[in-house]
A tleap script that builds the chain and sets N, CA, C and O, in Angstrom:
source leaprc.protein.ff14SB
mol = sequence {
  NMET LEU PHE GLU ARG LYS ASP GLY MET LEU
  GLU THR LYS ILE GLU LEU GLN LEU ASP LYS
  ARG SER ILE GLN GLN HIE ILE GLU LYS GLN
  LEU ASP GLU ALA ILE GLN SER GLN LEU TRP
  LEU VAL SER VAL GLU ARG LEU VAL GLN LEU
  THR ASP MET SER LYS ARG TRP LEU GLU ASP
  GLU ILE LEU CYS ASP PRO ARG MET ARG ALA
  ILE GLU ARG LYS LYS ASN ARG LYS ARG TRP
  TYR LEU ALA GLN GLN ALA PHE GLU VAL ILE
  ASN GLU ILE THR ALA GLU CTRP
}
set mol.1.N position { 78.076 73.740 73.845 }
set mol.1.CA position { 77.398 72.551 73.441 }
set mol.1.C position { 76.550 72.903 72.213 }
set mol.1.O position { 75.837 73.906 72.225 }
set mol.2.N position { 76.620 72.107 71.183 }
set mol.2.CA position { 75.889 72.372 69.952 }
set mol.2.C position { 74.669 71.479 69.830 }
set mol.2.O position { 74.712 70.304 70.196 }
set mol.3.N position { 73.600 72.028 69.323 }
set mol.3.CA position { 72.374 71.288 69.074 }
set mol.3.C position { 71.959 71.534 67.632 }
set mol.3.O position { 72.115 72.642 67.119 }
set mol.4.N position { 71.428 70.502 66.974 }
set mol.4.CA position { 70.960 70.691 65.608 }
set mol.4.C position { 69.453 70.904 65.624 }
set mol.4.O position { 68.702 70.126 66.213 }
set mol.5.N position { 69.037 71.961 64.974 }
set mol.5.CA position { 67.615 72.245 64.882 }
set mol.5.C position { 66.999 71.405 63.774 }
set mol.5.O position { 67.715 70.813 62.966 }
set mol.6.N position { 65.684 71.353 63.735 }
set mol.6.CA position { 64.970 70.548 62.748 }
set mol.6.C position { 65.198 71.024 61.320 }
set mol.6.O position { 65.114 70.238 60.376 }
set mol.7.N position { 65.490 72.333 61.164 }
set mol.7.CA position { 65.685 72.863 59.816 }
set mol.7.C position { 67.122 72.682 59.335 }
set mol.7.O position { 67.488 73.209 58.285 }
set mol.8.N position { 67.952 71.938 60.095 }
set mol.8.CA position { 69.295 71.640 59.664 }
set mol.8.C position { 70.353 72.626 60.126 }
set mol.8.O position { 71.544 72.356 59.968 }
set mol.9.N position { 69.961 73.754 60.687 }
set mol.9.CA position { 70.924 74.735 61.155 }
set mol.9.C position { 71.383 74.382 62.568 }
set mol.9.O position { 70.643 73.797 63.359 }
set mol.10.N position { 72.601 74.749 62.848 }
set mol.10.CA position { 73.138 74.494 64.177 }
set mol.10.C position { 72.718 75.599 65.132 }
set mol.10.O position { 72.706 76.778 64.780 }
set mol.11.N position { 72.380 75.201 66.324 }
set mol.11.CA position { 71.991 76.162 67.352 }
set mol.11.C position { 72.997 76.041 68.503 }
set mol.11.O position { 73.332 74.939 68.938 }
set mol.12.N position { 73.454 77.158 68.969 }
set mol.12.CA position { 74.428 77.173 70.056 }
set mol.12.C position { 73.723 77.508 71.350 }
set mol.12.O position { 72.923 78.442 71.417 }
set mol.13.N position { 74.027 76.739 72.372 }
set mol.13.CA position { 73.461 77.017 73.686 }
set mol.13.C position { 74.622 77.401 74.601 }
set mol.13.O position { 75.600 76.665 74.734 }
set mol.14.N position { 74.492 78.553 75.219 }
set mol.14.CA position { 75.534 79.041 76.121 }
set mol.14.C position { 74.915 79.242 77.490 }
set mol.14.O position { 73.878 79.890 77.633 }
set mol.15.N position { 75.565 78.678 78.489 }
set mol.15.CA position { 75.133 78.907 79.868 }
set mol.15.C position { 76.166 79.786 80.539 }
set mol.15.O position { 77.368 79.529 80.465 }
set mol.16.N position { 75.687 80.813 81.186 }
set mol.16.CA position { 76.564 81.753 81.859 }
set mol.16.C position { 76.265 81.706 83.347 }
set mol.16.O position { 75.147 81.986 83.780 }
set mol.17.N position { 77.282 81.348 84.124 }
set mol.17.CA position { 77.108 81.305 85.570 }
set mol.17.C position { 77.863 82.481 86.163 }
set mol.17.O position { 79.071 82.622 85.973 }
set mol.18.N position { 77.140 83.318 86.881 }
set mol.18.CA position { 77.736 84.501 87.476 }
set mol.18.C position { 77.869 84.301 88.976 }
set mol.18.O position { 76.926 83.887 89.649 }
set mol.19.N position { 79.037 84.599 89.479 }
set mol.19.CA position { 79.273 84.550 90.912 }
set mol.19.C position { 79.044 85.957 91.452 }
set mol.19.O position { 79.893 86.835 91.296 }
set mol.20.N position { 77.901 86.166 92.084 }
set mol.20.CA position { 77.527 87.504 92.545 }
set mol.20.C position { 78.546 88.063 93.527 }
set mol.20.O position { 78.837 89.259 93.503 }
set mol.21.N position { 79.084 87.225 94.378 }
set mol.21.CA position { 80.064 87.692 95.380 }
set mol.21.C position { 81.331 88.205 94.686 }
set mol.21.O position { 81.849 89.261 95.050 }
set mol.22.N position { 81.824 87.481 93.708 }
set mol.22.CA position { 83.023 87.900 92.973 }
set mol.22.C position { 82.790 89.210 92.231 }
set mol.22.O position { 83.655 90.085 92.206 }
set mol.23.N position { 81.625 89.332 91.636 }
set mol.23.CA position { 81.289 90.552 90.910 }
set mol.23.C position { 81.226 91.726 91.876 }
set mol.23.O position { 81.745 92.802 91.579 }
set mol.24.N position { 80.594 91.529 93.031 }
set mol.24.CA position { 80.488 92.590 94.027 }
set mol.24.C position { 81.871 92.994 94.519 }
set mol.24.O position { 82.152 94.186 94.645 }
set mol.25.N position { 82.738 92.032 94.799 }
set mol.25.CA position { 84.100 92.336 95.256 }
set mol.25.C position { 84.871 93.110 94.193 }
set mol.25.O position { 85.605 94.042 94.519 }
set mol.26.N position { 84.715 92.740 92.945 }
set mol.26.CA position { 85.403 93.422 91.851 }
set mol.26.C position { 84.927 94.874 91.750 }
set mol.26.O position { 85.736 95.789 91.596 }
set mol.27.N position { 83.625 95.073 91.837 }
set mol.27.CA position { 83.069 96.427 91.759 }
set mol.27.C position { 83.552 97.263 92.936 }
set mol.27.O position { 83.936 98.419 92.757 }
set mol.28.N position { 83.536 96.687 94.147 }
set mol.28.CA position { 84.008 97.416 95.326 }
set mol.28.C position { 85.479 97.780 95.192 }
set mol.28.O position { 85.885 98.877 95.576 }
set mol.29.N position { 86.273 96.877 94.656 }
set mol.29.CA position { 87.703 97.144 94.469 }
set mol.29.C position { 87.903 98.302 93.488 }
set mol.29.O position { 88.716 99.194 93.731 }
set mol.30.N position { 87.163 98.283 92.388 }
set mol.30.CA position { 87.265 99.348 91.401 }
set mol.30.C position { 86.839 100.692 91.995 }
set mol.30.O position { 87.478 101.713 91.745 }
set mol.31.N position { 85.762 100.691 92.778 }
set mol.31.CA position { 85.303 101.923 93.429 }
set mol.31.C position { 86.330 102.433 94.421 }
set mol.31.O position { 86.605 103.632 94.472 }
set mol.32.N position { 86.906 101.525 95.219 }
set mol.32.CA position { 87.926 101.928 96.187 }
set mol.32.C position { 89.121 102.561 95.486 }
set mol.32.O position { 89.645 103.577 95.942 }
set mol.33.N position { 89.550 101.968 94.385 }
set mol.33.CA position { 90.687 102.516 93.643 }
set mol.33.C position { 90.357 103.904 93.086 }
set mol.33.O position { 91.194 104.806 93.104 }
set mol.34.N position { 89.132 104.061 92.594 }
set mol.34.CA position { 88.723 105.362 92.059 }
set mol.34.C position { 88.675 106.408 93.159 }
set mol.34.O position { 89.110 107.543 92.965 }
set mol.35.N position { 88.141 106.021 94.324 }
set mol.35.CA position { 88.054 106.950 95.454 }
set mol.35.C position { 89.444 107.318 95.940 }
set mol.35.O position { 89.737 108.491 96.171 }
set mol.36.N position { 90.299 106.319 96.095 }
set mol.36.CA position { 91.646 106.559 96.603 }
set mol.36.C position { 92.448 107.468 95.694 }
set mol.36.O position { 93.250 108.274 96.165 }
set mol.37.N position { 92.239 107.344 94.409 }
set mol.37.CA position { 93.024 108.157 93.479 }
set mol.37.C position { 92.595 109.627 93.511 }
set mol.37.O position { 93.332 110.488 93.032 }
set mol.38.N position { 91.420 109.926 94.067 }
set mol.38.CA position { 90.924 111.293 94.073 }
set mol.38.C position { 91.024 111.972 95.435 }
set mol.38.O position { 91.076 113.200 95.503 }
set mol.39.N position { 91.051 111.208 96.510 }
set mol.39.CA position { 91.085 111.799 97.845 }
set mol.39.C position { 92.496 112.144 98.270 }
set mol.39.O position { 93.431 111.394 97.989 }
set mol.40.N position { 92.659 113.262 98.938 }
set mol.40.CA position { 93.947 113.634 99.531 }
set mol.40.C position { 93.926 113.363 101.010 }
set mol.40.O position { 94.863 112.796 101.571 }
set mol.41.N position { 92.831 113.781 101.641 }
set mol.41.CA position { 92.676 113.596 103.082 }
set mol.41.C position { 91.324 112.940 103.351 }
set mol.41.O position { 90.360 113.139 102.612 }
set mol.42.N position { 91.275 112.150 104.431 }
set mol.42.CA position { 90.007 111.570 104.853 }
set mol.42.C position { 89.798 111.876 106.327 }
set mol.42.O position { 90.738 111.850 107.121 }
set mol.43.N position { 88.562 112.162 106.675 }
set mol.43.CA position { 88.206 112.420 108.065 }
set mol.43.C position { 87.839 111.103 108.737 }
set mol.43.O position { 87.698 110.072 108.079 }
set mol.44.N position { 87.691 111.156 110.037 }
set mol.44.CA position { 87.270 109.967 110.785 }
set mol.44.C position { 85.892 109.521 110.289 }
set mol.44.O position { 85.647 108.326 110.123 }
set mol.45.N position { 85.003 110.471 110.054 }
set mol.45.CA position { 83.655 110.145 109.586 }
set mol.45.C position { 83.693 109.444 108.229 }
set mol.45.O position { 82.937 108.504 107.985 }
set mol.46.N position { 84.571 109.907 107.359 }
set mol.46.CA position { 84.699 109.277 106.040 }
set mol.46.C position { 85.279 107.869 106.165 }
set mol.46.O position { 84.866 106.959 105.445 }
set mol.47.N position { 86.233 107.690 107.075 }
set mol.47.CA position { 86.794 106.358 107.306 }
set mol.47.C position { 85.739 105.401 107.838 }
set mol.47.O position { 85.737 104.217 107.498 }
set mol.48.N position { 84.842 105.915 108.674 }
set mol.48.CA position { 83.741 105.095 109.181 }
set mol.48.C position { 82.914 104.581 108.003 }
set mol.48.O position { 82.560 103.403 107.956 }
set mol.49.N position { 82.608 105.466 107.054 }
set mol.49.CA position { 81.819 105.075 105.881 }
set mol.49.C position { 82.582 104.099 104.997 }
set mol.49.O position { 82.028 103.090 104.561 }
set mol.50.N position { 83.841 104.395 104.735 }
set mol.50.CA position { 84.620 103.577 103.800 }
set mol.50.C position { 84.954 102.200 104.344 }
set mol.50.O position { 85.032 101.237 103.582 }
set mol.51.N position { 85.152 102.094 105.657 }
set mol.51.CA position { 85.520 100.807 106.247 }
set mol.51.C position { 84.324 100.012 106.722 }
set mol.51.O position { 84.444 98.816 106.989 }
set mol.52.N position { 83.163 100.657 106.834 }
set mol.52.CA position { 81.954 100.035 107.354 }
set mol.52.C position { 82.176 99.557 108.798 }
set mol.52.O position { 81.613 98.548 109.224 }
set mol.53.N position { 82.999 100.294 109.531 }
set mol.53.CA position { 83.240 100.026 110.948 }
set mol.53.C position { 82.596 101.151 111.747 }
set mol.53.O position { 82.473 102.276 111.263 }
set mol.54.N position { 82.189 100.841 112.966 }
set mol.54.CA position { 81.643 101.894 113.814 }
set mol.54.C position { 82.770 102.840 114.211 }
set mol.54.O position { 83.946 102.479 114.167 }
set mol.55.N position { 82.396 104.043 114.596 }
set mol.55.CA position { 83.401 105.025 114.982 }
set mol.55.C position { 84.188 104.535 116.198 }
set mol.55.O position { 85.406 104.697 116.268 }
set mol.56.N position { 83.486 103.944 117.140 }
set mol.56.CA position { 84.160 103.437 118.335 }
set mol.56.C position { 85.154 102.332 117.989 }
set mol.56.O position { 86.284 102.338 118.479 }
set mol.57.N position { 84.744 101.389 117.154 }
set mol.57.CA position { 85.637 100.295 116.748 }
set mol.57.C position { 86.854 100.859 116.023 }
set mol.57.O position { 87.986 100.445 116.275 }
set mol.58.N position { 86.617 101.789 115.139 }
set mol.58.CA position { 87.702 102.420 114.395 }
set mol.58.C position { 88.674 103.101 115.352 }
set mol.58.O position { 89.890 102.962 115.213 }
set mol.59.N position { 88.140 103.832 116.317 }
set mol.59.CA position { 88.984 104.505 117.308 }
set mol.59.C position { 89.799 103.493 118.113 }
set mol.59.O position { 91.005 103.662 118.292 }
set mol.60.N position { 89.132 102.436 118.598 }
set mol.60.CA position { 89.780 101.460 119.486 }
set mol.60.C position { 90.758 100.538 118.772 }
set mol.60.O position { 91.766 100.135 119.352 }
set mol.61.N position { 90.470 100.201 117.526 }
set mol.61.CA position { 91.270 99.184 116.837 }
set mol.61.C position { 92.212 99.729 115.759 }
set mol.61.O position { 93.235 99.109 115.469 }
set mol.62.N position { 91.888 100.854 115.174 }
set mol.62.CA position { 92.663 101.356 114.030 }
set mol.62.C position { 93.362 102.679 114.342 }
set mol.62.O position { 94.583 102.786 114.228 }
set mol.63.N position { 92.586 103.674 114.734 }
set mol.63.CA position { 93.130 105.030 114.861 }
set mol.63.C position { 94.115 105.202 116.005 }
set mol.63.O position { 94.912 106.140 115.995 }
set mol.64.N position { 94.076 104.307 116.996 }
set mol.64.CA position { 95.017 104.389 118.115 }
set mol.64.C position { 96.378 103.776 117.757 }
set mol.64.O position { 97.343 103.923 118.506 }
set mol.65.N position { 96.448 103.100 116.627 }
set mol.65.CA position { 97.702 102.473 116.193 }
set mol.65.C position { 98.730 103.563 115.865 }
set mol.65.O position { 98.385 104.561 115.232 }
set mol.66.N position { 99.987 103.383 116.288 }
set mol.66.CA position { 101.028 104.402 116.024 }
set mol.66.C position { 101.220 104.721 114.540 }
set mol.66.O position { 101.591 105.843 114.195 }
set mol.67.N position { 100.975 103.760 113.671 }
set mol.67.CA position { 101.111 104.007 112.230 }
set mol.67.C position { 100.058 104.995 111.744 }
set mol.67.O position { 100.329 105.821 110.872 }
set mol.68.N position { 98.857 104.909 112.309 }
set mol.68.CA position { 97.804 105.863 111.932 }
set mol.68.C position { 98.076 107.225 112.560 }
set mol.68.O position { 97.852 108.257 111.928 }
set mol.69.N position { 98.547 107.233 113.776 }
set mol.69.CA position { 98.851 108.511 114.433 }
set mol.69.C position { 99.965 109.258 113.696 }
set mol.69.O position { 100.004 110.488 113.704 }
set mol.70.N position { 100.857 108.519 113.067 }
set mol.70.CA position { 101.959 109.148 112.331 }
set mol.70.C position { 101.471 109.921 111.109 }
set mol.70.O position { 102.125 110.872 110.681 }
set mol.71.N position { 100.338 109.526 110.547 }
set mol.71.CA position { 99.824 110.212 109.345 }
set mol.71.C position { 98.641 111.120 109.669 }
set mol.71.O position { 98.013 111.670 108.765 }
set mol.72.N position { 98.340 111.276 110.943 }
set mol.72.CA position { 97.224 112.109 111.379 }
set mol.72.C position { 97.565 113.596 111.259 }
set mol.72.O position { 98.683 114.011 111.562 }
set mol.73.N position { 96.602 114.384 110.819 }
set mol.73.CA position { 96.726 115.827 110.745 }
set mol.73.C position { 95.601 116.416 111.582 }
set mol.73.O position { 94.445 116.026 111.418 }
set mol.74.N position { 95.919 117.350 112.480 }
set mol.74.CA position { 94.918 117.929 113.378 }
set mol.74.C position { 94.838 119.437 113.221 }
set mol.74.O position { 95.836 120.116 112.981 }
set mol.75.N position { 93.637 119.933 113.362 }
set mol.75.CA position { 93.393 121.374 113.443 }
set mol.75.C position { 92.209 121.522 114.380 }
set mol.75.O position { 91.106 121.058 114.091 }
set mol.76.N position { 92.454 122.173 115.505 }
set mol.76.CA position { 91.449 122.261 116.568 }
set mol.76.C position { 91.052 120.838 116.991 }
set mol.76.O position { 91.909 120.068 117.425 }
set mol.77.N position { 89.806 120.492 116.874 }
set mol.77.CA position { 89.372 119.137 117.249 }
set mol.77.C position { 89.228 118.206 116.046 }
set mol.77.O position { 89.002 117.008 116.215 }
set mol.78.N position { 89.351 118.724 114.884 }
set mol.78.CA position { 89.148 117.939 113.666 }
set mol.78.C position { 90.405 117.161 113.305 }
set mol.78.O position { 91.514 117.690 113.381 }
set mol.79.N position { 90.229 115.908 112.912 }
set mol.79.CA position { 91.358 115.071 112.507 }
set mol.79.C position { 91.165 114.589 111.072 }
set mol.79.O position { 90.061 114.227 110.667 }
set mol.80.N position { 92.239 114.591 110.323 }
set mol.80.CA position { 92.259 114.047 108.970 }
set mol.80.C position { 93.459 113.119 108.858 }
set mol.80.O position { 94.400 113.183 109.649 }
set mol.81.N position { 93.397 112.265 107.862 }
set mol.81.CA position { 94.493 111.339 107.583 }
set mol.81.C position { 94.806 111.418 106.099 }
set mol.81.O position { 93.904 111.547 105.271 }
set mol.82.N position { 96.080 111.339 105.770 }
set mol.82.CA position { 96.473 111.301 104.362 }
set mol.82.C position { 95.832 110.057 103.744 }
set mol.82.O position { 96.082 108.934 104.183 }
set mol.83.N position { 95.016 110.269 102.738 }
set mol.83.CA position { 94.134 109.219 102.230 }
set mol.83.C position { 94.874 107.959 101.792 }
set mol.83.O position { 94.600 106.876 102.308 }
set mol.84.N position { 95.788 108.080 100.869 }
set mol.84.CA position { 96.467 106.893 100.326 }
set mol.84.C position { 97.199 106.143 101.427 }
set mol.84.O position { 97.133 104.916 101.493 }
set mol.85.N position { 97.890 106.866 102.285 }
set mol.85.CA position { 98.623 106.222 103.369 }
set mol.85.C position { 97.663 105.589 104.371 }
set mol.85.O position { 97.947 104.516 104.904 }
set mol.86.N position { 96.542 106.234 104.632 }
set mol.86.CA position { 95.556 105.678 105.565 }
set mol.86.C position { 95.030 104.343 105.059 }
set mol.86.O position { 94.897 103.397 105.836 }
set mol.87.N position { 94.729 104.253 103.759 }
set mol.87.CA position { 94.229 102.999 103.201 }
set mol.87.C position { 95.289 101.900 103.310 }
set mol.87.O position { 94.967 100.746 103.592 }
set mol.88.N position { 96.546 102.263 103.086 }
set mol.88.CA position { 97.626 101.281 103.191 }
set mol.88.C position { 97.817 100.815 104.632 }
set mol.88.O position { 97.969 99.620 104.885 }
set mol.89.N position { 97.811 101.753 105.574 }
set mol.89.CA position { 97.996 101.408 106.982 }
set mol.89.C position { 96.823 100.562 107.485 }
set mol.89.O position { 97.034 99.582 108.199 }
set mol.90.N position { 95.608 100.925 107.126 }
set mol.90.CA position { 94.448 100.134 107.540 }
set mol.90.C position { 94.546 98.723 106.976 }
set mol.90.O position { 94.203 97.753 107.652 }
set mol.91.N position { 95.007 98.614 105.758 }
set mol.91.CA position { 95.193 97.296 105.156 }
set mol.91.C position { 96.232 96.488 105.937 }
set mol.91.O position { 96.030 95.298 106.180 }
set mol.92.N position { 97.330 97.117 106.328 }
set mol.92.CA position { 98.361 96.447 107.124 }
set mol.92.C position { 97.790 95.993 108.474 }
set mol.92.O position { 97.998 94.854 108.893 }
set mol.93.N position { 97.074 96.891 109.142 }
set mol.93.CA position { 96.530 96.579 110.462 }
set mol.93.C position { 95.547 95.416 110.379 }
set mol.93.O position { 95.622 94.477 111.171 }
set mol.94.N position { 94.640 95.478 109.434 }
set mol.94.CA position { 93.628 94.409 109.336 }
set mol.94.C position { 94.239 93.099 108.845 }
set mol.94.O position { 93.700 92.028 109.127 }
set mol.95.N position { 95.336 93.163 108.124 }
set mol.95.CA position { 96.016 91.933 107.687 }
set mol.95.C position { 96.625 91.192 108.877 }
set mol.95.O position { 96.839 89.981 108.813 }
set mol.96.N position { 96.901 91.910 109.948 }
set mol.96.CA position { 97.474 91.300 111.140 }
set mol.96.C position { 96.433 90.601 112.015 }
set mol.96.O position { 96.801 89.857 112.924 }
set mol.97.N position { 95.165 90.821 111.761 }
set mol.97.CA position { 94.121 90.212 112.590 }
set mol.97.C position { 94.040 88.726 112.380 }
set mol.97.O position { 93.214 88.058 113.001 }
savepdb mol mol.pdb
quit
């Protein structure tokens, strides 16, 4: 929208509306992509942080799924998951909810 000032020059007024939720989602997506491209394996504790799910919920709803068990790697009591595949499988599982 253009406005004329008293001295004859044109003044431009720009209104910028920011959707905070969209910006936050975009930033989270970019961070997730950056993290995924660097991680090889993720532990249960790391999955708890990345998914923002409790360990119990993750165990009961995600990690018991046969698709997650197929990519699980164990040594003694410690469990890891192939990072890229884990993110894909979790996405598949949660898409079914």
